All heavy atoms as TSV, in Angstrom:
chain	resi	resn	atom	element	x	y	z
A	1	LEU	N	N	0.760	-1.205	0.022
A	1	LEU	CA	C	-0.028	0.016	0.001
A	1	LEU	C	C	0.893	1.242	0.010
A	1	LEU	O	O	0.579	2.238	-0.733
A	1	LEU	CB	C	-0.981	-0.009	1.203
A	1	LEU	CG	C	-1.980	1.144	1.310
A	1	LEU	CD1	C	-2.867	1.120	0.190
A	1	LEU	CD2	C	-2.711	0.953	2.589
A	2	VAL	N	N	1.942	1.235	0.829
A	2	VAL	CA	C	2.835	2.409	0.942
A	2	VAL	C	C	3.491	2.618	-0.462
A	2	VAL	O	O	3.588	3.706	-0.910
A	2	VAL	CB	C	3.824	2.220	2.016
A	2	VAL	CG1	C	4.845	3.324	2.030
A	2	VAL	CG2	C	3.076	2.163	3.383
A	3	VAL	N	N	4.034	1.499	-1.067
A	3	VAL	CA	C	4.756	1.644	-2.245
A	3	VAL	C	C	3.872	2.126	-3.445
A	3	VAL	O	O	4.189	2.877	-4.293
A	3	VAL	CB	C	5.421	0.255	-2.588
A	3	VAL	CG1	C	6.100	0.370	-3.988
A	3	VAL	CG2	C	6.430	-0.049	-1.467
A	4	THR	N	N	2.579	1.611	-3.406
A	4	THR	CA	C	1.620	1.961	-4.430
A	4	THR	C	C	1.245	3.451	-4.376
A	4	THR	O	O	1.278	4.125	-5.435
A	4	THR	CB	C	0.381	1.112	-4.321
A	4	THR	OG1	O	0.716	-0.216	-4.357
A	4	THR	CG2	C	-0.635	1.467	-5.413
A	5	GLN	N	N	1.104	3.957	-3.188
A	5	GLN	CA	C	0.752	5.327	-3.000
A	5	GLN	C	C	1.947	6.181	-3.414
A	5	GLN	O	O	1.745	7.222	-4.074
A	5	GLN	CB	C	0.344	5.635	-1.494
A	5	GLN	CG	C	-0.982	5.111	-1.198
A	5	GLN	CD	C	-1.371	5.282	0.200
A	5	GLN	OE1	O	-0.532	5.772	1.000
A	5	GLN	NE2	N	-2.623	5.019	0.615
A	6	ALA	N	N	3.136	5.837	-3.019
A	6	ALA	CA	C	4.273	6.565	-3.430
A	6	ALA	C	C	4.491	6.584	-4.953
A	6	ALA	O	O	4.851	7.581	-5.527
A	6	ALA	CB	C	5.515	6.048	-2.747
A	7	ALA	N	N	4.218	5.445	-5.532
A	7	ALA	CA	C	4.349	5.363	-7.009
A	7	ALA	C	C	3.333	6.169	-7.764
A	7	ALA	O	O	3.722	6.815	-8.856
A	7	ALA	CB	C	4.239	3.887	-7.532
A	8	LEU	N	N	2.169	6.243	-7.250
A	8	LEU	CA	C	1.146	7.088	-7.916
A	8	LEU	C	C	1.480	8.599	-7.752
A	8	LEU	O	O	1.309	9.308	-8.718
A	8	LEU	CB	C	-0.255	6.825	-7.348
A	8	LEU	CG	C	-0.854	5.405	-7.630
A	8	LEU	CD1	C	-2.179	5.259	-6.986
A	8	LEU	CD2	C	-1.042	5.376	-9.181
A	9	ARG	N	N	1.941	8.941	-6.574
A	9	ARG	CA	C	2.321	10.360	-6.354
A	9	ARG	C	C	3.523	10.708	-7.217
A	9	ARG	O	O	3.558	11.843	-7.811
A	9	ARG	CB	C	2.670	10.603	-4.936
A	9	ARG	CG	C	1.466	10.897	-4.075
A	9	ARG	CD	C	1.742	11.235	-2.714
A	9	ARG	NE	N	1.754	9.953	-1.966
A	9	ARG	CZ	C	2.352	9.625	-0.902
A	9	ARG	NH1	N	3.129	10.493	-0.306
A	9	ARG	NH2	N	2.272	8.459	-0.313
A	10	MET	N	N	4.515	9.749	-7.365
A	10	MET	CA	C	5.667	9.993	-8.125
A	10	MET	C	C	5.281	10.123	-9.675
A	10	MET	O	O	5.799	10.966	-10.338
A	10	MET	CB	C	6.668	8.774	-7.981
A	10	MET	CG	C	7.886	8.836	-8.841
A	10	MET	SD	S	7.859	7.904	-10.359
A	10	MET	CE	C	7.027	6.458	-9.901
A	11	LEU	N	N	4.383	9.292	-10.136
A	11	LEU	CA	C	3.937	9.380	-11.479
A	11	LEU	C	C	3.279	10.703	-11.790
A	11	LEU	O	O	3.589	11.296	-12.885
A	11	LEU	CB	C	2.947	8.238	-11.783
A	11	LEU	CG	C	2.486	8.073	-13.244
A	11	LEU	CD1	C	3.657	7.832	-14.174
A	11	LEU	CD2	C	1.379	7.058	-13.342
A	12	ALA	N	N	2.457	11.156	-10.923
A	12	ALA	CA	C	1.752	12.505	-11.122
A	12	ALA	C	C	2.771	13.638	-11.137
A	12	ALA	O	O	2.700	14.473	-12.015
A	12	ALA	CB	C	0.721	12.705	-10.023
A	13	ARG	N	N	3.744	13.562	-10.289
A	13	ARG	CA	C	4.874	14.572	-10.286
A	13	ARG	C	C	5.684	14.520	-11.483
A	13	ARG	O	O	6.174	15.532	-11.944
A	13	ARG	CB	C	5.556	14.541	-8.920
A	13	ARG	CG	C	4.648	14.917	-7.815
A	13	ARG	CD	C	5.350	14.767	-6.407
A	13	ARG	NE	N	4.422	15.304	-5.453
A	13	ARG	CZ	C	4.418	14.778	-4.164
A	13	ARG	NH1	N	5.286	13.939	-3.875
A	13	ARG	NH2	N	3.547	15.221	-3.310
A	14	LEU	N	N	6.010	13.374	-11.956
A	14	LEU	CA	C	6.817	13.186	-13.131
A	14	LEU	C	C	6.083	13.744	-14.349
A	14	LEU	O	O	6.688	14.446	-15.193
A	14	LEU	CB	C	7.090	11.732	-13.424
A	14	LEU	CG	C	8.317	11.153	-12.620
A	14	LEU	CD1	C	8.475	9.640	-13.029
A	14	LEU	CD2	C	9.572	11.933	-12.854
A	15	VAL	N	N	4.844	13.464	-14.488
A	15	VAL	CA	C	4.054	14.084	-15.560
A	15	VAL	C	C	3.996	15.619	-15.473
A	15	VAL	O	O	4.266	16.255	-16.570
A	15	VAL	CB	C	2.586	13.493	-15.654
A	15	VAL	CG1	C	1.687	14.274	-16.534
A	15	VAL	CG2	C	2.681	12.014	-15.944
A	16	LEU	N	N	3.840	16.123	-14.289
A	16	LEU	CA	C	3.858	17.608	-14.174
A	16	LEU	C	C	5.234	18.095	-14.523
A	16	LEU	O	O	5.400	19.214	-15.126
A	16	LEU	CB	C	3.460	17.955	-12.778
A	16	LEU	CG	C	3.443	19.408	-12.443
A	16	LEU	CD1	C	2.420	20.122	-13.304
A	16	LEU	CD2	C	3.106	19.574	-10.934
A	17	GLY	N	N	6.260	17.479	-13.947
A	17	GLY	CA	C	7.654	17.909	-14.161
A	17	GLY	C	C	7.973	17.929	-15.651
A	17	GLY	O	O	8.676	18.852	-16.148
A	18	VAL	N	N	7.583	16.916	-16.386
A	18	VAL	CA	C	7.966	16.809	-17.876
A	18	VAL	C	C	7.282	17.940	-18.555
A	18	VAL	O	O	7.866	18.590	-19.425
A	18	VAL	CB	C	7.727	15.421	-18.387
A	18	VAL	CG1	C	7.685	15.427	-19.910
A	18	VAL	CG2	C	8.603	14.379	-17.789
A	19	ALA	N	N	5.967	18.189	-18.250
A	19	ALA	CA	C	5.221	19.235	-18.844
A	19	ALA	C	C	5.909	20.581	-18.611
A	19	ALA	O	O	6.031	21.460	-19.514
A	19	ALA	CB	C	3.825	19.219	-18.412
A	20	LEU	N	N	6.291	20.795	-17.350
A	20	LEU	CA	C	6.964	22.124	-16.964
A	20	LEU	C	C	8.275	22.185	-17.705
A	20	LEU	O	O	8.664	23.275	-18.079
A	20	LEU	CB	C	7.033	22.217	-15.539
A	20	LEU	CG	C	5.771	22.455	-14.753
A	20	LEU	CD1	C	6.059	22.401	-13.284
A	20	LEU	CD2	C	5.113	23.749	-15.127
A	21	ALA	N	N	9.003	21.048	-17.768
A	21	ALA	CA	C	10.308	21.170	-18.505
A	21	ALA	C	C	10.158	21.463	-19.988
A	21	ALA	O	O	10.966	22.355	-20.474
A	21	ALA	CB	C	10.977	19.768	-18.413
A	22	PHE	N	N	9.158	20.965	-20.606
A	22	PHE	CA	C	8.937	21.330	-22.051
A	22	PHE	C	C	8.502	22.788	-22.201
A	22	PHE	O	O	8.928	23.577	-23.056
A	22	PHE	CB	C	7.844	20.383	-22.606
A	22	PHE	CG	C	8.400	19.131	-23.181
A	22	PHE	CD1	C	8.002	17.934	-22.688
A	22	PHE	CD2	C	9.413	19.170	-24.194
A	22	PHE	CE1	C	8.569	16.760	-23.235
A	22	PHE	CE2	C	9.941	17.965	-24.693
A	22	PHE	CZ	C	9.508	16.816	-24.238
A	23	ALA	N	N	7.676	23.276	-21.176
A	23	ALA	CA	C	7.217	24.629	-21.302
A	23	ALA	C	C	8.343	25.603	-21.014
A	23	ALA	O	O	8.568	26.591	-21.685
A	23	ALA	CB	C	6.104	24.907	-20.168
A	24	ALA	N	N	9.213	25.247	-20.007
A	24	ALA	CA	C	10.397	26.090	-19.711
A	24	ALA	C	C	11.365	26.080	-20.894
A	24	ALA	O	O	11.965	27.167	-21.290
A	24	ALA	CB	C	11.104	25.592	-18.435
A	25	ASN	N	N	11.546	24.938	-21.494
A	25	ASN	CA	C	12.468	24.939	-22.707
A	25	ASN	C	C	11.892	25.739	-23.843
A	25	ASN	O	O	12.648	26.409	-24.519
A	25	ASN	CB	C	12.656	23.460	-23.050
A	25	ASN	CG	C	13.832	23.277	-24.022
A	25	ASN	OD1	O	14.469	24.246	-24.405
A	25	ASN	ND2	N	14.107	22.089	-24.488
A	26	SER	N	N	10.623	25.657	-24.026
A	26	SER	CA	C	9.971	26.489	-25.090
A	26	SER	C	C	10.190	27.952	-24.852
A	26	SER	O	O	10.478	28.787	-25.710
A	26	SER	CB	C	8.485	26.130	-25.184
A	26	SER	OG	O	7.868	26.899	-26.212
A	27	ILE	N	N	10.010	28.361	-23.583
A	27	ILE	CA	C	10.138	29.855	-23.193
A	27	ILE	C	C	11.593	30.236	-23.358
A	27	ILE	O	O	11.833	31.326	-23.947
A	27	ILE	CB	C	9.615	30.034	-21.795
A	27	ILE	CG1	C	8.131	29.833	-21.668
A	27	ILE	CG2	C	10.023	31.386	-21.362
A	27	ILE	CD1	C	7.561	29.843	-20.298
A	28	LEU	N	N	12.533	29.386	-22.953
A	28	LEU	CA	C	13.936	29.737	-23.025
A	28	LEU	C	C	14.319	29.737	-24.519
A	28	LEU	O	O	15.176	30.563	-24.848
A	28	LEU	CB	C	14.812	28.796	-22.274
A	28	LEU	CG	C	14.747	28.882	-20.751
A	28	LEU	CD1	C	15.484	27.752	-20.026
A	28	LEU	CD2	C	15.283	30.289	-20.355
A	29	ARG	N	N	13.816	28.855	-25.296
A	29	ARG	CA	C	14.191	28.865	-26.726
A	29	ARG	C	C	13.766	30.128	-27.483
A	29	ARG	O	O	14.439	30.652	-28.341
A	29	ARG	CB	C	13.613	27.636	-27.503
A	29	ARG	CG	C	14.410	26.395	-27.274
A	29	ARG	CD	C	13.794	25.209	-28.000
A	29	ARG	NE	N	13.358	25.463	-29.320
A	29	ARG	CZ	C	14.159	25.344	-30.396
A	29	ARG	NH1	N	15.381	24.904	-30.246
A	29	ARG	NH2	N	13.615	25.600	-31.639
A	30	SER	N	N	12.575	30.683	-27.061
A	30	SER	CA	C	12.102	31.867	-27.662
A	30	SER	C	C	12.923	33.084	-27.145
A	30	SER	O	O	13.044	34.101	-27.878
A	30	SER	CB	C	10.656	32.032	-27.426
A	30	SER	OG	O	10.433	32.282	-26.021
A	31	ALA	N	N	13.456	33.019	-26.003
A	31	ALA	CA	C	14.244	34.147	-25.373
A	31	ALA	C	C	15.665	34.100	-25.788
A	31	ALA	O	O	16.299	35.142	-26.036
A	31	ALA	CB	C	14.145	34.122	-23.824
A	32	ILE	N	N	16.265	32.930	-26.019
A	32	ILE	CA	C	17.684	32.821	-26.348
A	32	ILE	C	C	17.842	32.196	-27.710
A	32	ILE	O	O	17.378	31.046	-27.978
A	32	ILE	CB	C	18.367	31.922	-25.269
A	32	ILE	CG1	C	18.327	32.580	-23.856
A	32	ILE	CG2	C	19.941	31.780	-25.656
A	32	ILE	CD1	C	18.715	31.665	-22.772
A	33	GLU	N	N	18.452	32.904	-28.629
A	33	GLU	CA	C	18.678	32.406	-29.996
A	33	GLU	C	C	19.630	31.285	-29.978
A	33	GLU	O	O	20.683	31.280	-29.379
A	33	GLU	CB	C	19.198	33.519	-30.779
A	33	GLU	CG	C	19.245	33.285	-32.296
A	33	GLU	CD	C	17.885	33.254	-32.894
A	33	GLU	OE1	O	16.973	33.974	-32.413
A	33	GLU	OE2	O	17.783	32.543	-33.935
A	34	GLY	N	N	19.272	30.182	-30.721
A	34	GLY	CA	C	20.161	29.076	-30.929
A	34	GLY	C	C	20.136	27.996	-29.814
A	34	GLY	O	O	20.938	27.117	-29.855
A	35	LEU	N	N	19.267	28.157	-28.849
A	35	LEU	CA	C	19.165	27.144	-27.796
A	35	LEU	C	C	18.466	25.935	-28.319
A	35	LEU	O	O	17.472	25.986	-28.767
A	35	LEU	CB	C	18.435	27.716	-26.559
A	35	LEU	CG	C	18.467	26.976	-25.338
A	35	LEU	CD1	C	19.859	26.904	-24.701
A	35	LEU	CD2	C	17.503	27.514	-24.338
A	36	PRO	N	N	19.168	24.746	-28.177
A	36	PRO	CA	C	18.512	23.510	-28.716
A	36	PRO	C	C	17.455	22.971	-27.785
A	36	PRO	O	O	17.312	23.321	-26.576
A	36	PRO	CB	C	19.749	22.513	-28.712
A	36	PRO	CG	C	20.484	22.973	-27.632
A	36	PRO	CD	C	20.516	24.478	-27.576
A	37	TRP	N	N	16.578	22.160	-28.360
A	37	TRP	CA	C	15.578	21.422	-27.557
A	37	TRP	C	C	16.195	20.474	-26.611
A	37	TRP	O	O	17.240	19.894	-26.910
A	37	TRP	CB	C	14.603	20.695	-28.425
A	37	TRP	CG	C	13.510	21.482	-29.028
A	37	TRP	CD1	C	13.512	21.940	-30.359
A	37	TRP	CD2	C	12.351	21.961	-28.384
A	37	TRP	NE1	N	12.390	22.705	-30.513
A	37	TRP	CE2	C	11.611	22.770	-29.446
A	37	TRP	CE3	C	11.848	21.812	-27.178
A	37	TRP	CZ2	C	10.440	23.290	-29.095
A	37	TRP	CZ3	C	10.632	22.451	-26.896
A	37	TRP	CH2	C	9.993	23.175	-27.843
A	38	VAL	N	N	15.632	20.206	-25.514
A	38	VAL	CA	C	16.101	19.148	-24.579
A	38	VAL	C	C	15.689	17.844	-25.226
A	38	VAL	O	O	14.576	17.598	-25.552
A	38	VAL	CB	C	15.456	19.297	-23.135
A	38	VAL	CG1	C	15.802	18.167	-22.352
A	38	VAL	CG2	C	15.854	20.550	-22.466
A	39	PRO	N	N	16.737	16.955	-25.436
A	39	PRO	CA	C	16.361	15.644	-25.994
A	39	PRO	C	C	15.535	14.802	-25.117
A	39	PRO	O	O	15.539	14.792	-23.937
A	39	PRO	CB	C	17.791	14.881	-26.136
A	39	PRO	CG	C	18.819	16.007	-25.841
A	39	PRO	CD	C	18.083	17.084	-25.106
A	40	TRP	N	N	14.502	14.101	-25.868
A	40	TRP	CA	C	13.531	13.394	-25.085
A	40	TRP	C	C	14.190	12.160	-24.381
A	40	TRP	O	O	13.714	11.693	-23.372
A	40	TRP	CB	C	12.377	12.849	-26.023
A	40	TRP	CG	C	12.863	11.908	-27.093
A	40	TRP	CD1	C	13.287	12.160	-28.271
A	40	TRP	CD2	C	12.950	10.459	-26.935
A	40	TRP	NE1	N	13.620	11.023	-29.021
A	40	TRP	CE2	C	13.416	9.938	-28.102
A	40	TRP	CE3	C	12.717	9.554	-25.863
A	40	TRP	CZ2	C	13.659	8.594	-28.402
A	40	TRP	CZ3	C	12.884	8.218	-26.162
A	40	TRP	CH2	C	13.373	7.739	-27.348
A	41	GLN	N	N	15.359	11.710	-24.848
A	41	GLN	CA	C	16.098	10.661	-24.220
A	41	GLN	C	C	16.619	11.036	-22.869
A	41	GLN	O	O	16.541	10.260	-21.961
A	41	GLN	CB	C	17.271	10.225	-25.060
A	41	GLN	CG	C	16.879	9.596	-26.457
A	41	GLN	CD	C	16.855	10.632	-27.542
A	41	GLN	OE1	O	16.816	11.854	-27.321
A	41	GLN	NE2	N	16.861	10.083	-28.781
A	42	SER	N	N	17.033	12.301	-22.801
A	42	SER	CA	C	17.435	12.796	-21.513
A	42	SER	C	C	16.371	12.853	-20.500
A	42	SER	O	O	16.486	12.453	-19.315
A	42	SER	CB	C	18.051	14.223	-21.598
A	42	SER	OG	O	19.163	14.162	-22.462
A	43	LEU	N	N	15.239	13.245	-20.907
A	43	LEU	CA	C	14.060	13.371	-19.976
A	43	LEU	C	C	13.565	11.975	-19.627
A	43	LEU	O	O	13.193	11.780	-18.468
A	43	LEU	CB	C	12.864	14.160	-20.673
A	43	LEU	CG	C	13.040	15.678	-20.791
A	43	LEU	CD1	C	11.901	16.296	-21.481
A	43	LEU	CD2	C	13.227	16.301	-19.411
A	44	ALA	N	N	13.554	11.075	-20.558
A	44	ALA	CA	C	13.191	9.695	-20.303
A	44	ALA	C	C	14.156	9.092	-19.210
A	44	ALA	O	O	13.772	8.420	-18.382
A	44	ALA	CB	C	13.158	8.823	-21.486
A	45	ALA	N	N	15.422	9.323	-19.421
A	45	ALA	CA	C	16.528	8.782	-18.517
A	45	ALA	C	C	16.234	9.392	-17.088
A	45	ALA	O	O	16.369	8.683	-16.066
A	45	ALA	CB	C	17.829	9.078	-18.942
A	46	LEU	N	N	16.040	10.687	-17.059
A	46	LEU	CA	C	15.820	11.310	-15.707
A	46	LEU	C	C	14.541	10.786	-15.062
A	46	LEU	O	O	14.495	10.680	-13.805
A	46	LEU	CB	C	15.762	12.800	-15.949
A	46	LEU	CG	C	17.117	13.532	-16.239
A	46	LEU	CD1	C	16.842	14.973	-16.498
A	46	LEU	CD2	C	17.953	13.376	-14.947
A	47	CYS	N	N	13.547	10.631	-15.823
A	47	CYS	CA	C	12.308	10.044	-15.255
A	47	CYS	C	C	12.540	8.660	-14.688
A	47	CYS	O	O	12.026	8.296	-13.677
A	47	CYS	CB	C	11.220	9.953	-16.350
A	47	CYS	SG	S	10.547	11.615	-16.713
A	48	GLY	N	N	13.335	7.878	-15.428
A	48	GLY	CA	C	13.555	6.486	-14.927
A	48	GLY	C	C	14.406	6.498	-13.652
A	48	GLY	O	O	14.222	5.821	-12.670
A	49	VAL	N	N	15.407	7.429	-13.554
A	49	VAL	CA	C	16.205	7.626	-12.354
A	49	VAL	C	C	15.341	8.059	-11.164
A	49	VAL	O	O	15.362	7.501	-10.070
A	49	VAL	CB	C	17.342	8.503	-12.527
A	49	VAL	CG1	C	18.027	8.895	-11.241
A	49	VAL	CG2	C	18.361	7.897	-13.532
A	50	MET	N	N	14.446	8.996	-11.400
A	50	MET	CA	C	13.579	9.526	-10.412
A	50	MET	C	C	12.634	8.516	-9.917
A	50	MET	O	O	12.280	8.348	-8.686
A	50	MET	CB	C	12.836	10.834	-10.847
A	50	MET	CG	C	13.792	11.965	-11.082
A	50	MET	SD	S	14.707	12.430	-9.747
A	50	MET	CE	C	13.488	13.413	-8.859
A	51	ALA	N	N	12.068	7.696	-10.829
A	51	ALA	CA	C	11.114	6.649	-10.496
A	51	ALA	C	C	11.822	5.595	-9.653
A	51	ALA	O	O	11.257	5.097	-8.639
A	51	ALA	CB	C	10.568	5.982	-11.712
A	52	PHE	N	N	13.044	5.262	-9.960
A	52	PHE	CA	C	13.808	4.267	-9.166
A	52	PHE	C	C	14.052	4.842	-7.768
A	52	PHE	O	O	13.864	4.081	-6.800
A	52	PHE	CB	C	15.132	3.962	-9.840
A	52	PHE	CG	C	16.022	2.979	-9.093
A	52	PHE	CD1	C	15.678	1.635	-8.981
A	52	PHE	CD2	C	17.117	3.530	-8.386
A	52	PHE	CE1	C	16.520	0.861	-8.250
A	52	PHE	CE2	C	17.927	2.676	-7.605
A	52	PHE	CZ	C	17.632	1.305	-7.563
A	53	VAL	N	N	14.486	6.041	-7.659
A	53	VAL	CA	C	14.753	6.657	-6.386
A	53	VAL	C	C	13.439	6.684	-5.504
A	53	VAL	O	O	13.463	6.456	-4.296
A	53	VAL	CB	C	15.406	8.079	-6.511
A	53	VAL	CG1	C	15.486	8.756	-5.236
A	53	VAL	CG2	C	16.769	7.892	-7.090
A	54	ALA	N	N	12.355	7.115	-6.088
A	54	ALA	CA	C	11.130	7.231	-5.318
A	54	ALA	C	C	10.674	5.851	-4.832
A	54	ALA	O	O	10.227	5.739	-3.687
A	54	ALA	CB	C	10.092	7.814	-6.252
A	55	VAL	N	N	10.703	4.819	-5.667
A	55	VAL	CA	C	10.275	3.530	-5.184
A	55	VAL	C	C	11.234	2.986	-4.203
A	55	VAL	O	O	10.781	2.337	-3.180
A	55	VAL	CB	C	10.094	2.585	-6.420
A	55	VAL	CG1	C	9.861	1.133	-6.002
A	55	VAL	CG2	C	8.991	2.970	-7.371
A	56	ALA	N	N	12.509	3.217	-4.387
A	56	ALA	CA	C	13.488	2.734	-3.361
A	56	ALA	C	C	13.264	3.434	-1.998
A	56	ALA	O	O	13.352	2.799	-0.972
A	56	ALA	CB	C	14.901	2.980	-3.904
A	57	ALA	N	N	12.941	4.745	-2.036
A	57	ALA	CA	C	12.682	5.433	-0.824
A	57	ALA	C	C	11.414	5.052	-0.192
A	57	ALA	O	O	11.266	5.023	1.065
A	57	ALA	CB	C	12.627	6.978	-1.130
A	58	ALA	N	N	10.397	4.520	-0.872
A	58	ALA	CA	C	9.189	4.062	-0.348
A	58	ALA	C	C	9.263	2.576	0.138
A	58	ALA	O	O	8.614	2.263	1.046
A	58	ALA	CB	C	8.034	4.091	-1.383
A	59	LEU	N	N	10.305	1.875	-0.411
A	59	LEU	CA	C	10.453	0.457	0.037
A	59	LEU	C	C	11.008	0.413	1.466
A	59	LEU	O	O	10.692	-0.491	2.231
A	59	LEU	CB	C	11.391	-0.273	-0.907
A	59	LEU	CG	C	10.650	-0.854	-2.155
A	59	LEU	CD1	C	11.814	-1.444	-2.983
A	59	LEU	CD2	C	9.686	-1.851	-1.773
A	60	VAL	N	N	11.822	1.381	1.932
A	60	VAL	CA	C	12.408	1.349	3.172
A	60	VAL	C	C	11.322	1.326	4.310
A	60	VAL	O	O	11.421	0.436	5.222
A	60	VAL	CB	C	13.435	2.465	3.368
A	60	VAL	CG1	C	13.949	2.620	4.765
A	60	VAL	CG2	C	14.625	2.323	2.436
A	61	PRO	N	N	10.458	2.226	4.379
A	61	PRO	CA	C	9.450	2.185	5.424
A	61	PRO	C	C	8.461	0.987	5.284
A	61	PRO	O	O	7.966	0.405	6.223
A	61	PRO	CB	C	8.680	3.494	5.401
A	61	PRO	CG	C	9.058	4.117	4.082
A	61	PRO	CD	C	10.338	3.499	3.640
A	62	ALA	N	N	8.204	0.612	4.033
A	62	ALA	CA	C	7.287	-0.533	3.769
A	62	ALA	C	C	7.877	-1.807	4.268
A	62	ALA	O	O	7.226	-2.610	4.880
A	62	ALA	CB	C	7.004	-0.576	2.248
A	63	LEU	N	N	9.213	-2.031	4.059
A	63	LEU	CA	C	9.840	-3.175	4.536
A	63	LEU	C	C	9.904	-3.199	6.107
A	63	LEU	O	O	9.826	-4.200	6.674
A	63	LEU	CB	C	11.266	-3.429	3.874
A	63	LEU	CG	C	11.241	-3.681	2.438
A	63	LEU	CD1	C	12.629	-3.778	1.821
A	63	LEU	CD2	C	10.547	-5.037	2.173
A	64	ARG	N	N	10.213	-2.009	6.642
A	64	ARG	CA	C	10.246	-1.882	8.116
A	64	ARG	C	C	8.826	-2.226	8.632
A	64	ARG	O	O	8.757	-2.851	9.727
A	64	ARG	CB	C	10.663	-0.529	8.554
A	64	ARG	CG	C	10.927	-0.351	9.951
A	64	ARG	CD	C	11.415	1.044	10.366
A	64	ARG	NE	N	12.520	1.484	9.523
A	64	ARG	CZ	C	12.623	2.759	9.187
A	64	ARG	NH1	N	11.808	3.635	9.649
A	64	ARG	NH2	N	13.579	3.143	8.320
A	65	ALA	N	N	7.760	-1.814	8.031
A	65	ALA	CA	C	6.431	-2.104	8.553
A	65	ALA	C	C	6.070	-3.556	8.536
A	65	ALA	O	O	5.202	-4.019	9.279
A	65	ALA	CB	C	5.446	-1.263	7.731
A	66	THR	N	N	6.651	-4.267	7.557
A	66	THR	CA	C	6.357	-5.724	7.451
A	66	THR	C	C	6.905	-6.504	8.613
A	66	THR	O	O	6.488	-7.654	8.945
A	66	THR	CB	C	6.840	-6.360	6.185
A	66	THR	OG1	O	8.272	-6.244	6.168
A	66	THR	CG2	C	6.154	-5.674	5.014
A	67	ARG	N	N	7.955	-5.916	9.286
A	67	ARG	CA	C	8.562	-6.592	10.440
A	67	ARG	C	C	7.843	-6.438	11.704
A	67	ARG	O	O	8.173	-7.059	12.757
A	67	ARG	CB	C	10.011	-6.144	10.652
A	67	ARG	CG	C	10.864	-6.481	9.403
A	67	ARG	CD	C	12.337	-6.189	9.758
A	67	ARG	NE	N	13.070	-6.203	8.401
A	67	ARG	CZ	C	13.627	-5.164	7.942
A	67	ARG	NH1	N	13.610	-3.951	8.557
A	67	ARG	NH2	N	14.232	-5.200	6.792
A	68	ILE	N	N	6.832	-5.518	11.849
A	68	ILE	CA	C	6.185	-5.218	13.055
A	68	ILE	C	C	5.006	-6.243	13.229
A	68	ILE	O	O	4.261	-6.509	12.230
A	68	ILE	CB	C	5.632	-3.832	13.043
A	68	ILE	CG1	C	6.817	-2.876	12.924
A	68	ILE	CG2	C	4.851	-3.468	14.299
A	68	ILE	CD1	C	6.476	-1.430	12.756
A	69	ASP	N	N	4.892	-6.699	14.488
A	69	ASP	CA	C	3.712	-7.610	14.772
A	69	ASP	C	C	2.443	-6.783	14.851
A	69	ASP	O	O	2.333	-5.875	15.593
A	69	ASP	CB	C	4.042	-8.253	16.147
A	69	ASP	CG	C	2.954	-9.216	16.499
A	69	ASP	OD1	O	2.250	-9.800	15.609
A	69	ASP	OD2	O	2.762	-9.476	17.718
A	70	PRO	N	N	1.482	-7.123	13.985
A	70	PRO	CA	C	0.266	-6.355	13.950
A	70	PRO	C	C	-0.557	-6.401	15.186
A	70	PRO	O	O	-1.211	-5.389	15.588
A	70	PRO	CB	C	-0.593	-6.962	12.832
A	70	PRO	CG	C	0.189	-7.995	12.103
A	70	PRO	CD	C	1.509	-8.223	12.975
A	71	ILE	N	N	-0.543	-7.468	15.938
A	71	ILE	CA	C	-1.282	-7.548	17.203
A	71	ILE	C	C	-0.722	-6.629	18.255
A	71	ILE	O	O	-1.404	-5.954	18.937
A	71	ILE	CB	C	-1.323	-9.017	17.738
A	71	ILE	CG1	C	-1.967	-9.947	16.734
A	71	ILE	CG2	C	-1.993	-9.142	19.045
A	71	ILE	CD1	C	-3.400	-9.618	16.415
A	72	ARG	N	N	0.604	-6.552	18.263
A	72	ARG	CA	C	1.253	-5.614	19.265
A	72	ARG	C	C	0.936	-4.170	18.937
A	72	ARG	O	O	0.812	-3.338	19.785
A	72	ARG	CB	C	2.804	-5.892	19.198
A	72	ARG	CG	C	3.433	-5.409	20.421
A	72	ARG	CD	C	4.899	-5.891	20.543
A	72	ARG	NE	N	5.762	-4.760	20.259
A	72	ARG	CZ	C	6.970	-4.758	19.870
A	72	ARG	NH1	N	7.520	-5.909	19.622
A	72	ARG	NH2	N	7.646	-3.699	19.761
A	73	CYS	N	N	0.880	-3.875	17.603
A	73	CYS	CA	C	0.594	-2.533	17.231
A	73	CYS	C	C	-0.845	-2.138	17.593
A	73	CYS	O	O	-1.147	-1.009	18.004
A	73	CYS	CB	C	0.747	-2.317	15.729
A	73	CYS	SG	S	2.462	-2.242	15.253
A	74	LEU	N	N	-1.769	-3.097	17.469
A	74	LEU	CA	C	-3.203	-2.815	17.704
A	74	LEU	C	C	-3.447	-2.566	19.234
A	74	LEU	O	O	-4.314	-1.883	19.605
A	74	LEU	CB	C	-4.054	-3.906	17.120
A	74	LEU	CG	C	-4.161	-3.973	15.633
A	74	LEU	CD1	C	-4.931	-5.155	15.164
A	74	LEU	CD2	C	-4.775	-2.622	15.117
A	75	ARG	N	N	-2.623	-3.255	20.012
A	75	ARG	CA	C	-2.766	-3.137	21.446
A	75	ARG	C	C	-2.239	-1.881	22.038
A	75	ARG	O	O	-2.574	-1.487	23.113
A	75	ARG	CB	C	-2.125	-4.334	22.156
A	75	ARG	CG	C	-2.847	-5.598	21.931
A	75	ARG	CD	C	-2.200	-6.707	22.767
A	75	ARG	NE	N	-2.859	-7.895	22.529
A	75	ARG	CZ	C	-2.378	-9.143	22.720
A	75	ARG	NH1	N	-1.247	-9.243	23.291
A	75	ARG	NH2	N	-3.060	-10.247	22.440
A	76	ALA	N	N	-1.230	-1.326	21.295
A	76	ALA	CA	C	-0.578	-0.120	21.863
A	76	ALA	C	C	-1.491	1.084	21.728
A	76	ALA	O	O	-2.456	1.248	21.253
A	76	ALA	CB	C	0.688	0.128	21.018
């Protein structure tokens, strides 16, 4: 559950980030002569790295939560 929620939030933020990156690149290209487009391969690689980091960061608390006895938690 923790990993799924983190993955959904990460996906929404990646979509927003890519859209903002394209918008910022378009604005900068119109302001600066000769500025190239950001290659889509670079954005795809960055999205992959960010997705890996987000899922890895969500796995740490999820794996820690699996080690806790549920009965002991409910009694506390």
